[in-house]
All heavy atoms as TSV, in Angstrom:
chain	resi	resn	atom	element	x	y	z
A	1	MET	N	N	-5.661	26.840	6.342
A	1	MET	CA	C	-6.673	25.796	6.189
A	1	MET	C	C	-6.066	24.397	6.175
A	1	MET	O	O	-5.092	24.190	5.516
A	1	MET	CB	C	-7.433	26.025	4.882
A	1	MET	CG	C	-8.529	25.068	4.652
A	1	MET	SD	S	-9.412	25.373	3.120
A	1	MET	CE	C	-9.348	23.749	2.361
A	2	GLU	N	N	-6.638	23.484	6.905
A	2	GLU	CA	C	-6.163	22.159	6.925
A	2	GLU	C	C	-6.615	21.428	5.658
A	2	GLU	O	O	-7.710	21.712	5.174
A	2	GLU	CB	C	-6.720	21.381	8.103
A	2	GLU	CG	C	-6.216	21.817	9.447
A	2	GLU	CD	C	-6.831	21.041	10.559
A	2	GLU	OE1	O	-6.343	19.932	10.825
A	2	GLU	OE2	O	-7.836	21.505	11.084
A	3	THR	N	N	-5.776	20.599	5.100
A	3	THR	CA	C	-6.264	19.749	3.964
A	3	THR	C	C	-6.174	18.323	4.363
A	3	THR	O	O	-5.311	17.875	5.115
A	3	THR	CB	C	-5.377	20.030	2.733
A	3	THR	OG1	O	-4.003	19.768	3.108
A	3	THR	CG2	C	-5.510	21.415	2.181
A	4	TYR	N	N	-7.129	17.591	3.883
A	4	TYR	CA	C	-7.252	16.132	4.162
A	4	TYR	C	C	-7.173	15.420	2.849
A	4	TYR	O	O	-7.823	15.860	1.875
A	4	TYR	CB	C	-8.576	15.843	4.874
A	4	TYR	CG	C	-8.737	16.548	6.160
A	4	TYR	CD1	C	-9.539	17.707	6.279
A	4	TYR	CD2	C	-8.107	16.113	7.358
A	4	TYR	CE1	C	-9.697	18.357	7.457
A	4	TYR	CE2	C	-8.260	16.782	8.538
A	4	TYR	CZ	C	-9.063	17.904	8.604
A	4	TYR	OH	O	-9.203	18.542	9.806
A	5	PRO	N	N	-6.415	14.365	2.767
A	5	PRO	CA	C	-6.280	13.621	1.523
A	5	PRO	C	C	-7.442	12.712	1.189
A	5	PRO	O	O	-7.380	11.507	1.176
A	5	PRO	CB	C	-5.016	12.796	1.754
A	5	PRO	CG	C	-5.075	12.505	3.214
A	5	PRO	CD	C	-5.699	13.738	3.847
A	6	LEU	N	N	-8.590	13.311	0.989
A	6	LEU	CA	C	-9.812	12.509	0.669
A	6	LEU	C	C	-9.928	12.325	-0.814
A	6	LEU	O	O	-9.633	13.181	-1.600
A	6	LEU	CB	C	-11.067	13.194	1.209
A	6	LEU	CG	C	-11.210	13.420	2.721
A	6	LEU	CD1	C	-12.520	14.126	3.047
A	6	LEU	CD2	C	-11.123	12.063	3.421
A	7	THR	N	N	-10.391	11.132	-1.188
A	7	THR	CA	C	-10.648	10.862	-2.607
A	7	THR	C	C	-11.970	11.560	-3.005
A	7	THR	O	O	-12.717	12.058	-2.155
A	7	THR	CB	C	-10.833	9.326	-2.825
A	7	THR	OG1	O	-12.035	8.958	-2.154
A	7	THR	CG2	C	-9.643	8.533	-2.382
A	8	GLN	N	N	-12.149	11.636	-4.284
A	8	GLN	CA	C	-13.428	12.278	-4.805
A	8	GLN	C	C	-14.630	11.575	-4.252
A	8	GLN	O	O	-15.554	12.250	-3.889
A	8	GLN	CB	C	-13.347	12.217	-6.360
A	8	GLN	CG	C	-14.221	13.267	-7.011
A	8	GLN	CD	C	-13.993	14.685	-6.584
A	8	GLN	OE1	O	-12.819	15.131	-6.567
A	8	GLN	NE2	N	-14.994	15.393	-6.153
A	9	ARG	N	N	-14.590	10.255	-4.221
A	9	ARG	CA	C	-15.715	9.512	-3.698
A	9	ARG	C	C	-15.962	9.779	-2.224
A	9	ARG	O	O	-17.112	9.927	-1.841
A	9	ARG	CB	C	-15.460	7.978	-3.981
A	9	ARG	CG	C	-16.606	7.125	-3.511
A	9	ARG	CD	C	-17.892	7.470	-4.187
A	9	ARG	NE	N	-18.392	6.447	-5.069
A	9	ARG	CZ	C	-19.402	6.546	-5.885
A	9	ARG	NH1	N	-20.062	7.686	-5.993
A	9	ARG	NH2	N	-19.744	5.553	-6.661
A	10	GLU	N	N	-14.887	9.841	-1.467
A	10	GLU	CA	C	-15.020	10.157	-0.022
A	10	GLU	C	C	-15.627	11.530	0.178
A	10	GLU	O	O	-16.463	11.712	1.046
A	10	GLU	CB	C	-13.625	10.013	0.683
A	10	GLU	CG	C	-13.209	8.595	0.839
A	10	GLU	CD	C	-11.740	8.405	1.222
A	10	GLU	OE1	O	-11.004	9.447	1.220
A	10	GLU	OE2	O	-11.345	7.287	1.487
A	11	LEU	N	N	-15.228	12.491	-0.668
A	11	LEU	CA	C	-15.787	13.805	-0.535
A	11	LEU	C	C	-17.283	13.809	-0.909
A	11	LEU	O	O	-18.083	14.495	-0.182
A	11	LEU	CB	C	-15.069	14.787	-1.471
A	11	LEU	CG	C	-13.726	15.272	-1.016
A	11	LEU	CD1	C	-13.046	16.054	-2.124
A	11	LEU	CD2	C	-13.846	16.106	0.232
A	12	GLU	N	N	-17.672	13.004	-1.859
A	12	GLU	CA	C	-19.135	12.885	-2.245
A	12	GLU	C	C	-19.900	12.346	-1.034
A	12	GLU	O	O	-20.926	12.823	-0.668
A	12	GLU	CB	C	-19.316	11.865	-3.332
A	12	GLU	CG	C	-19.174	12.387	-4.732
A	12	GLU	CD	C	-19.388	11.254	-5.746
A	12	GLU	OE1	O	-18.437	10.575	-6.125
A	12	GLU	OE2	O	-20.548	11.004	-6.149
A	13	ILE	N	N	-19.343	11.297	-0.416
A	13	ILE	CA	C	-20.000	10.660	0.728
A	13	ILE	C	C	-20.019	11.596	1.901
A	13	ILE	O	O	-21.020	11.761	2.584
A	13	ILE	CB	C	-19.298	9.342	1.066
A	13	ILE	CG1	C	-19.658	8.313	-0.039
A	13	ILE	CG2	C	-19.782	8.783	2.460
A	13	ILE	CD1	C	-18.912	6.990	0.011
A	14	LEU	N	N	-18.939	12.345	2.121
A	14	LEU	CA	C	-18.892	13.324	3.216
A	14	LEU	C	C	-19.962	14.387	3.024
A	14	LEU	O	O	-20.635	14.738	4.027
A	14	LEU	CB	C	-17.491	13.959	3.221
A	14	LEU	CG	C	-17.145	14.853	4.437
A	14	LEU	CD1	C	-17.407	14.075	5.743
A	14	LEU	CD2	C	-15.688	15.298	4.352
A	15	GLU	N	N	-20.153	14.847	1.828
A	15	GLU	CA	C	-21.195	15.823	1.566
A	15	GLU	C	C	-22.562	15.293	1.880
A	15	GLU	O	O	-23.414	15.993	2.489
A	15	GLU	CB	C	-21.199	16.276	0.077
A	15	GLU	CG	C	-20.080	17.225	-0.237
A	15	GLU	CD	C	-19.977	17.615	-1.665
A	15	GLU	OE1	O	-20.988	17.306	-2.475
A	15	GLU	OE2	O	-18.946	18.178	-2.073
A	16	LEU	N	N	-22.808	13.998	1.593
A	16	LEU	CA	C	-24.068	13.359	1.917
A	16	LEU	C	C	-24.262	13.187	3.427
A	16	LEU	O	O	-25.353	13.324	3.921
A	16	LEU	CB	C	-24.236	12.071	1.160
A	16	LEU	CG	C	-24.411	12.231	-0.328
A	16	LEU	CD1	C	-24.244	10.902	-1.090
A	16	LEU	CD2	C	-25.706	12.925	-0.742
A	17	ILE	N	N	-23.127	12.874	4.107
A	17	ILE	CA	C	-23.160	12.753	5.579
A	17	ILE	C	C	-23.584	14.124	6.163
A	17	ILE	O	O	-24.452	14.239	7.031
A	17	ILE	CB	C	-21.829	12.320	6.153
A	17	ILE	CG1	C	-21.516	10.871	5.822
A	17	ILE	CG2	C	-21.734	12.490	7.683
A	17	ILE	CD1	C	-20.144	10.378	6.150
A	18	VAL	N	N	-22.932	15.167	5.662
A	18	VAL	CA	C	-23.244	16.540	6.143
A	18	VAL	C	C	-24.668	16.908	5.856
A	18	VAL	O	O	-25.351	17.539	6.698
A	18	VAL	CB	C	-22.291	17.560	5.481
A	18	VAL	CG1	C	-22.745	19.013	5.765
A	18	VAL	CG2	C	-20.861	17.361	5.959
A	19	ALA	N	N	-25.208	16.354	4.750
A	19	ALA	CA	C	-26.584	16.604	4.409
A	19	ALA	C	C	-27.599	15.801	5.288
A	19	ALA	O	O	-28.813	15.926	5.178
A	19	ALA	CB	C	-26.861	16.286	2.951
A	20	GLY	N	N	-27.036	14.899	6.098
A	20	GLY	CA	C	-27.794	14.128	7.024
A	20	GLY	C	C	-28.325	12.767	6.483
A	20	GLY	O	O	-29.263	12.169	7.028
A	21	CYS	N	N	-27.752	12.297	5.416
A	21	CYS	CA	C	-28.109	10.990	4.820
A	21	CYS	C	C	-27.613	9.834	5.669
A	21	CYS	O	O	-26.469	9.879	6.162
A	21	CYS	CB	C	-27.589	10.903	3.419
A	21	CYS	SG	S	-28.262	12.103	2.246
A	22	SER	N	N	-28.363	8.782	5.698
A	22	SER	CA	C	-27.945	7.567	6.378
A	22	SER	C	C	-27.094	6.747	5.393
A	22	SER	O	O	-27.061	7.089	4.192
A	22	SER	CB	C	-29.150	6.741	6.722
A	22	SER	OG	O	-29.791	6.229	5.560
A	23	ASN	N	N	-26.437	5.726	5.906
A	23	ASN	CA	C	-25.622	4.874	4.999
A	23	ASN	C	C	-26.488	4.306	3.905
A	23	ASN	O	O	-26.070	4.215	2.758
A	23	ASN	CB	C	-24.972	3.749	5.805
A	23	ASN	CG	C	-23.819	4.204	6.617
A	23	ASN	OD1	O	-23.384	5.332	6.537
A	23	ASN	ND2	N	-23.282	3.309	7.472
A	24	GLY	N	N	-27.663	3.885	4.258
A	24	GLY	CA	C	-28.619	3.321	3.250
A	24	GLY	C	C	-28.966	4.335	2.158
A	24	GLY	O	O	-29.003	3.981	0.957
A	25	GLN	N	N	-29.213	5.553	2.603
A	25	GLN	CA	C	-29.576	6.632	1.615
A	25	GLN	C	C	-28.372	6.921	0.705
A	25	GLN	O	O	-28.486	7.135	-0.497
A	25	GLN	CB	C	-30.010	7.809	2.344
A	25	GLN	CG	C	-31.362	7.719	2.979
A	25	GLN	CD	C	-31.690	8.863	3.956
A	25	GLN	OE1	O	-30.824	9.299	4.698
A	25	GLN	NE2	N	-32.923	9.301	3.931
A	26	ILE	N	N	-27.173	6.983	1.315
A	26	ILE	CA	C	-25.961	7.223	0.543
A	26	ILE	C	C	-25.738	6.126	-0.517
A	26	ILE	O	O	-25.464	6.395	-1.689
A	26	ILE	CB	C	-24.766	7.395	1.455
A	26	ILE	CG1	C	-24.882	8.611	2.343
A	26	ILE	CG2	C	-23.447	7.438	0.625
A	26	ILE	CD1	C	-23.802	8.720	3.446
A	27	ALA	N	N	-25.929	4.906	-0.044
A	27	ALA	CA	C	-25.768	3.720	-0.976
A	27	ALA	C	C	-26.738	3.855	-2.168
A	27	ALA	O	O	-26.294	3.630	-3.303
A	27	ALA	CB	C	-26.026	2.441	-0.163
A	28	GLU	N	N	-27.975	4.213	-1.892
A	28	GLU	CA	C	-28.954	4.344	-2.942
A	28	GLU	C	C	-28.559	5.467	-3.929
A	28	GLU	O	O	-28.629	5.273	-5.133
A	28	GLU	CB	C	-30.291	4.652	-2.336
A	28	GLU	CG	C	-31.225	3.481	-2.228
A	28	GLU	CD	C	-32.524	3.831	-1.582
A	28	GLU	OE1	O	-33.206	4.777	-2.075
A	28	GLU	OE2	O	-32.903	3.200	-0.622
A	29	LYS	N	N	-28.206	6.600	-3.364
A	29	LYS	CA	C	-27.905	7.739	-4.236
A	29	LYS	C	C	-26.683	7.481	-5.130
A	29	LYS	O	O	-26.649	7.930	-6.263
A	29	LYS	CB	C	-27.613	8.994	-3.391
A	29	LYS	CG	C	-28.809	9.622	-2.772
A	29	LYS	CD	C	-28.444	10.886	-1.963
A	29	LYS	CE	C	-29.501	11.389	-1.050
A	29	LYS	NZ	N	-30.584	12.107	-1.633
A	30	LEU	N	N	-25.676	6.801	-4.564
A	30	LEU	CA	C	-24.450	6.567	-5.323
A	30	LEU	C	C	-24.327	5.237	-6.019
A	30	LEU	O	O	-23.341	4.886	-6.605
A	30	LEU	CB	C	-23.182	6.759	-4.391
A	30	LEU	CG	C	-23.101	8.117	-3.700
A	30	LEU	CD1	C	-21.893	8.161	-2.815
A	30	LEU	CD2	C	-23.084	9.282	-4.759
A	31	TYR	N	N	-25.424	4.482	-5.903
A	31	TYR	CA	C	-25.482	3.135	-6.544
A	31	TYR	C	C	-24.337	2.203	-6.080
A	31	TYR	O	O	-23.674	1.560	-6.874
A	31	TYR	CB	C	-25.484	3.224	-8.096
A	31	TYR	CG	C	-26.603	4.088	-8.581
A	31	TYR	CD1	C	-26.365	5.408	-9.041
A	31	TYR	CD2	C	-27.930	3.667	-8.564
A	31	TYR	CE1	C	-27.418	6.259	-9.481
A	31	TYR	CE2	C	-28.937	4.450	-9.017
A	31	TYR	CZ	C	-28.713	5.725	-9.484
A	31	TYR	OH	O	-29.694	6.515	-9.909
A	32	ILE	N	N	-24.105	2.229	-4.809
A	32	ILE	CA	C	-23.068	1.318	-4.198
A	32	ILE	C	C	-23.716	0.589	-3.054
A	32	ILE	O	O	-24.821	0.950	-2.627
A	32	ILE	CB	C	-21.819	2.110	-3.765
A	32	ILE	CG1	C	-22.140	3.216	-2.759
A	32	ILE	CG2	C	-21.069	2.657	-4.948
A	32	ILE	CD1	C	-20.971	3.994	-2.239
A	33	THR	N	N	-23.107	-0.436	-2.497
A	33	THR	CA	C	-23.668	-1.189	-1.392
A	33	THR	C	C	-23.424	-0.462	-0.085
A	33	THR	O	O	-22.543	0.385	0.060
A	33	THR	CB	C	-23.058	-2.617	-1.300
A	33	THR	OG1	O	-21.661	-2.441	-0.880
A	33	THR	CG2	C	-23.153	-3.345	-2.587
A	34	VAL	N	N	-24.266	-0.799	0.922
A	34	VAL	CA	C	-24.138	-0.236	2.282
A	34	VAL	C	C	-22.716	-0.609	2.802
A	34	VAL	O	O	-22.098	0.224	3.471
A	34	VAL	CB	C	-25.232	-0.687	3.196
A	34	VAL	CG1	C	-24.964	-0.250	4.660
A	34	VAL	CG2	C	-26.566	-0.140	2.705
A	35	GLY	N	N	-22.251	-1.812	2.518
A	35	GLY	CA	C	-20.906	-2.206	2.986
A	35	GLY	C	C	-19.839	-1.297	2.436
A	35	GLY	O	O	-18.940	-0.969	3.193
A	36	THR	N	N	-19.945	-0.921	1.203
A	36	THR	CA	C	-19.021	0.013	0.577
A	36	THR	C	C	-19.070	1.355	1.199
A	36	THR	O	O	-18.035	1.994	1.537
A	36	THR	CB	C	-19.261	0.102	-0.966
A	36	THR	OG1	O	-19.209	-1.182	-1.488
A	36	THR	CG2	C	-18.227	0.999	-1.629
A	37	VAL	N	N	-20.283	1.800	1.477
A	37	VAL	CA	C	-20.483	3.112	2.171
A	37	VAL	C	C	-19.807	3.054	3.533
A	37	VAL	O	O	-19.054	4.003	3.884
A	37	VAL	CB	C	-21.958	3.452	2.353
A	37	VAL	CG1	C	-22.109	4.728	3.209
A	37	VAL	CG2	C	-22.658	3.639	0.997
A	38	LYS	N	N	-20.013	2.010	4.281
A	38	LYS	CA	C	-19.374	1.873	5.609
A	38	LYS	C	C	-17.866	1.926	5.529
A	38	LYS	O	O	-17.220	2.548	6.405
A	38	LYS	CB	C	-19.830	0.585	6.297
A	38	LYS	CG	C	-21.307	0.631	6.774
A	38	LYS	CD	C	-21.656	-0.673	7.467
A	38	LYS	CE	C	-23.100	-0.599	7.977
A	38	LYS	NZ	N	-23.615	-1.870	8.428
A	39	THR	N	N	-17.304	1.273	4.509
A	39	THR	CA	C	-15.799	1.289	4.306
A	39	THR	C	C	-15.377	2.737	4.076
A	39	THR	O	O	-14.391	3.208	4.701
A	39	THR	CB	C	-15.430	0.394	3.152
A	39	THR	OG1	O	-15.889	-0.930	3.420
A	39	THR	CG2	C	-13.930	0.412	2.927
A	40	HIS	N	N	-16.052	3.421	3.177
A	40	HIS	CA	C	-15.727	4.818	2.898
A	40	HIS	C	C	-15.821	5.691	4.173
A	40	HIS	O	O	-15.002	6.532	4.466
A	40	HIS	CB	C	-16.621	5.375	1.805
A	40	HIS	CG	C	-16.249	4.900	0.428
A	40	HIS	ND1	N	-14.983	5.024	-0.101
A	40	HIS	CD2	C	-16.993	4.367	-0.573
A	40	HIS	CE1	C	-14.972	4.540	-1.354
A	40	HIS	NE2	N	-16.186	4.118	-1.608
A	41	VAL	N	N	-16.938	5.496	4.895
A	41	VAL	CA	C	-17.161	6.298	6.098
A	41	VAL	C	C	-16.035	6.039	7.078
A	41	VAL	O	O	-15.453	6.959	7.686
A	41	VAL	CB	C	-18.548	5.954	6.727
A	41	VAL	CG1	C	-18.647	6.596	8.130
A	41	VAL	CG2	C	-19.687	6.468	5.847
A	42	ARG	N	N	-15.620	4.766	7.260
A	42	ARG	CA	C	-14.543	4.454	8.169
A	42	ARG	C	C	-13.247	5.141	7.708
A	42	ARG	O	O	-12.509	5.707	8.555
A	42	ARG	CB	C	-14.342	2.939	8.221
A	42	ARG	CG	C	-13.480	2.450	9.413
A	42	ARG	CD	C	-13.586	0.964	9.625
A	42	ARG	NE	N	-13.331	0.181	8.383
A	42	ARG	CZ	C	-14.249	-0.641	7.814
A	42	ARG	NH1	N	-15.423	-0.786	8.329
A	42	ARG	NH2	N	-13.884	-1.293	6.757
A	43	ASN	N	N	-12.966	5.146	6.394
A	43	ASN	CA	C	-11.803	5.826	5.905
A	43	ASN	C	C	-11.858	7.356	6.137
A	43	ASN	O	O	-10.855	7.943	6.521
A	43	ASN	CB	C	-11.621	5.509	4.433
A	43	ASN	CG	C	-11.298	4.075	4.112
A	43	ASN	OD1	O	-10.795	3.379	5.015
A	43	ASN	ND2	N	-11.586	3.618	2.927
A	44	ILE	N	N	-13.026	7.887	5.929
A	44	ILE	CA	C	-13.200	9.351	6.172
A	44	ILE	C	C	-12.953	9.661	7.608
A	44	ILE	O	O	-12.260	10.597	7.942
A	44	ILE	CB	C	-14.631	9.751	5.721
A	44	ILE	CG1	C	-14.797	9.688	4.225
A	44	ILE	CG2	C	-14.985	11.193	6.202
A	44	ILE	CD1	C	-16.271	9.765	3.726
A	45	LEU	N	N	-13.565	8.855	8.538
A	45	LEU	CA	C	-13.333	9.126	9.951
A	45	LEU	C	C	-11.871	9.061	10.354
A	45	LEU	O	O	-11.352	9.853	11.079
A	45	LEU	CB	C	-14.147	8.144	10.797
A	45	LEU	CG	C	-15.660	8.186	10.706
A	45	LEU	CD1	C	-16.318	7.178	11.642
A	45	LEU	CD2	C	-16.193	9.567	10.979
A	46	ASN	N	N	-11.161	8.014	9.803
A	46	ASN	CA	C	-9.759	7.875	10.055
A	46	ASN	C	C	-8.968	9.100	9.525
A	46	ASN	O	O	-8.142	9.627	10.281
A	46	ASN	CB	C	-9.182	6.618	9.381
A	46	ASN	CG	C	-9.617	5.356	10.103
A	46	ASN	OD1	O	-9.976	5.391	11.299
A	46	ASN	ND2	N	-9.572	4.260	9.416
A	47	LYS	N	N	-9.216	9.519	8.313
A	47	LYS	CA	C	-8.515	10.626	7.703
A	47	LYS	C	C	-8.760	11.946	8.432
A	47	LYS	O	O	-7.908	12.786	8.476
A	47	LYS	CB	C	-8.866	10.728	6.233
A	47	LYS	CG	C	-8.251	9.602	5.427
A	47	LYS	CD	C	-8.589	9.742	3.912
A	47	LYS	CE	C	-7.980	8.615	3.125
A	47	LYS	NZ	N	-8.258	8.756	1.677
A	48	LEU	N	N	-9.976	12.117	8.902
A	48	LEU	CA	C	-10.356	13.352	9.604
A	48	LEU	C	C	-10.092	13.308	11.079
A	48	LEU	O	O	-10.365	14.246	11.818
A	48	LEU	CB	C	-11.826	13.739	9.312
A	48	LEU	CG	C	-12.269	13.923	7.929
A	48	LEU	CD1	C	-13.709	14.403	7.881
A	48	LEU	CD2	C	-11.373	14.953	7.203
A	49	CYS	N	N	-9.583	12.145	11.530
A	49	CYS	CA	C	-9.413	11.887	12.984
A	49	CYS	C	C	-10.695	12.226	13.780
A	49	CYS	O	O	-10.657	12.868	14.814
A	49	CYS	CB	C	-8.250	12.769	13.547
A	49	CYS	SG	S	-6.694	12.486	12.690
A	50	ALA	N	N	-11.783	11.719	13.243
A	50	ALA	CA	C	-13.102	11.972	13.855
A	50	ALA	C	C	-13.570	10.640	14.488
A	50	ALA	O	O	-13.277	9.586	14.076
A	50	ALA	CB	C	-14.105	12.462	12.810
A	51	ASP	N	N	-14.323	10.832	15.615
A	51	ASP	CA	C	-14.812	9.681	16.389
A	51	ASP	C	C	-16.123	9.138	15.740
A	51	ASP	O	O	-16.464	8.023	15.896
A	51	ASP	CB	C	-15.103	10.031	17.832
A	51	ASP	CG	C	-13.771	10.375	18.553
A	51	ASP	OD1	O	-12.722	9.783	18.194
A	51	ASP	OD2	O	-13.832	11.313	19.392
A	52	ASP	N	N	-16.900	10.033	15.090
A	52	ASP	CA	C	-18.142	9.662	14.537
A	52	ASP	C	C	-18.540	10.560	13.354
A	52	ASP	O	O	-17.817	11.508	13.080
A	52	ASP	CB	C	-19.272	9.692	15.598
A	52	ASP	CG	C	-19.329	11.005	16.304
A	52	ASP	OD1	O	-19.263	12.089	15.615
A	52	ASP	OD2	O	-19.501	11.044	17.563
A	53	ARG	N	N	-19.678	10.233	12.760
A	53	ARG	CA	C	-20.125	10.960	11.599
A	53	ARG	C	C	-20.357	12.431	11.858
A	53	ARG	O	O	-20.045	13.329	11.040
A	53	ARG	CB	C	-21.466	10.397	11.115
A	53	ARG	CG	C	-21.352	8.956	10.598
A	53	ARG	CD	C	-22.750	8.345	10.528
A	53	ARG	NE	N	-23.480	8.896	9.384
A	53	ARG	CZ	C	-23.604	8.238	8.302
A	53	ARG	NH1	N	-23.115	7.036	8.179
A	53	ARG	NH2	N	-24.236	8.736	7.256
A	54	THR	N	N	-20.872	12.725	13.063
A	54	THR	CA	C	-21.203	14.094	13.383
A	54	THR	C	C	-19.909	14.950	13.487
A	54	THR	O	O	-19.803	16.048	12.920
A	54	THR	CB	C	-21.943	14.194	14.745
A	54	THR	OG1	O	-23.082	13.335	14.660
A	54	THR	CG2	C	-22.352	15.574	15.067
A	55	GLN	N	N	-18.956	14.359	14.143
A	55	GLN	CA	C	-17.638	15.054	14.238
A	55	GLN	C	C	-16.992	15.248	12.890
A	55	GLN	O	O	-16.462	16.272	12.579
A	55	GLN	CB	C	-16.699	14.263	15.124
A	55	GLN	CG	C	-15.609	15.068	15.795
A	55	GLN	CD	C	-14.804	14.251	16.777
A	55	GLN	OE1	O	-14.259	13.261	16.396
A	55	GLN	NE2	N	-14.746	14.659	18.013
A	56	ALA	N	N	-17.112	14.245	12.020
A	56	ALA	CA	C	-16.612	14.352	10.640
A	56	ALA	C	C	-17.284	15.443	9.879
A	56	ALA	O	O	-16.649	16.250	9.202
A	56	ALA	CB	C	-16.771	13.037	9.904
A	57	ALA	N	N	-18.628	15.548	10.072
A	57	ALA	CA	C	-19.414	16.591	9.408
A	57	ALA	C	C	-18.958	17.966	9.866
A	57	ALA	O	O	-18.743	18.879	9.079
A	57	ALA	CB	C	-20.890	16.375	9.611
A	58	VAL	N	N	-18.783	18.127	11.148
A	58	VAL	CA	C	-18.388	19.414	11.762
A	58	VAL	C	C	-16.961	19.787	11.246
A	58	VAL	O	O	-16.780	20.938	10.755
A	58	VAL	CB	C	-18.371	19.359	13.289
A	58	VAL	CG1	C	-17.680	20.578	13.870
A	58	VAL	CG2	C	-19.780	19.215	13.809
A	59	ARG	N	N	-16.024	18.839	11.212
A	59	ARG	CA	C	-14.693	19.116	10.696
A	59	ARG	C	C	-14.748	19.529	9.233
A	59	ARG	O	O	-14.026	20.399	8.789
A	59	ARG	CB	C	-13.791	17.881	10.875
A	59	ARG	CG	C	-13.576	17.592	12.307
A	59	ARG	CD	C	-12.168	17.232	12.635
A	59	ARG	NE	N	-12.021	17.270	14.044
A	59	ARG	CZ	C	-11.604	16.259	14.858
A	59	ARG	NH1	N	-11.248	15.131	14.287
A	59	ARG	NH2	N	-11.538	16.390	16.137
A	60	ALA	N	N	-15.551	18.805	8.471
A	60	ALA	CA	C	-15.700	19.044	7.028
A	60	ALA	C	C	-16.143	20.470	6.795
A	60	ALA	O	O	-15.630	21.176	5.868
A	60	ALA	CB	C	-16.636	18.047	6.388
A	61	LEU	N	N	-17.191	20.909	7.554
A	61	LEU	CA	C	-17.753	22.209	7.384
A	61	LEU	C	C	-16.726	23.296	7.820
A	61	LEU	O	O	-16.501	24.269	7.147
A	61	LEU	CB	C	-19.054	22.342	8.168
A	61	LEU	CG	C	-20.230	21.533	7.597
A	61	LEU	CD1	C	-21.288	21.500	8.615
A	61	LEU	CD2	C	-20.735	22.183	6.322
A	62	ARG	N	N	-16.121	23.074	8.975
A	62	ARG	CA	C	-15.168	24.057	9.507
A	62	ARG	C	C	-13.914	24.229	8.590
A	62	ARG	O	O	-13.403	25.334	8.514
A	62	ARG	CB	C	-14.713	23.615	10.874
A	62	ARG	CG	C	-15.702	23.917	11.982
A	62	ARG	CD	C	-15.035	23.827	13.350
A	62	ARG	NE	N	-16.082	24.069	14.346
A	62	ARG	CZ	C	-16.115	23.391	15.511
A	62	ARG	NH1	N	-15.249	22.483	15.801
A	62	ARG	NH2	N	-17.052	23.667	16.379
A	63	SER	N	N	-13.512	23.157	8.021
A	63	SER	CA	C	-12.281	23.254	7.177
A	63	SER	C	C	-12.614	23.629	5.713
A	63	SER	O	O	-11.710	23.773	4.892
A	63	SER	CB	C	-11.546	21.928	7.229
A	63	SER	OG	O	-12.332	20.952	6.587
A	64	GLY	N	N	-13.911	23.755	5.429
A	64	GLY	CA	C	-14.293	24.164	4.055
A	64	GLY	C	C	-14.247	23.014	3.064
A	64	GLY	O	O	-14.285	23.248	1.872
A	65	LEU	N	N	-14.146	21.758	3.536
A	65	LEU	CA	C	-14.131	20.602	2.637
A	65	LEU	C	C	-15.489	20.545	1.911
A	65	LEU	O	O	-15.536	20.188	0.757
A	65	LEU	CB	C	-13.949	19.306	3.411
A	65	LEU	CG	C	-12.497	18.844	3.625
A	65	LEU	CD1	C	-12.547	17.609	4.529
A	65	LEU	CD2	C	-11.828	18.564	2.363
A	66	VAL	N	N	-16.539	20.827	2.626
A	66	VAL	CA	C	-17.879	20.853	2.037
A	66	VAL	C	C	-18.493	22.191	2.391
A	66	VAL	O	O	-18.216	22.760	3.434
A	66	VAL	CB	C	-18.766	19.708	2.464
A	66	VAL	CG1	C	-18.213	18.369	1.980
A	66	VAL	CG2	C	-18.941	19.640	3.972
A	67	ALA	N	N	-19.446	22.646	1.576
A	67	ALA	CA	C	-20.054	23.905	1.841
A	67	ALA	C	C	-21.397	23.739	2.509
A	67	ALA	O	O	-22.064	22.739	2.325
A	67	ALA	CB	C	-20.277	24.680	0.537
């Protein structure tokens, strides 16, 4: 299994991406700004070598990062 060095917060956001939440919805749920969400999403994409949210979600599910 591949492991990715994601922070706890990035994993939380990744789970919400997998659940289909928009940046705005994620910001509301986690009480952070949309700008902060975008920064986290960018970091997640970089760490997972994903081109977009969908690819990140697929990688997360395949690697067992999120259930």
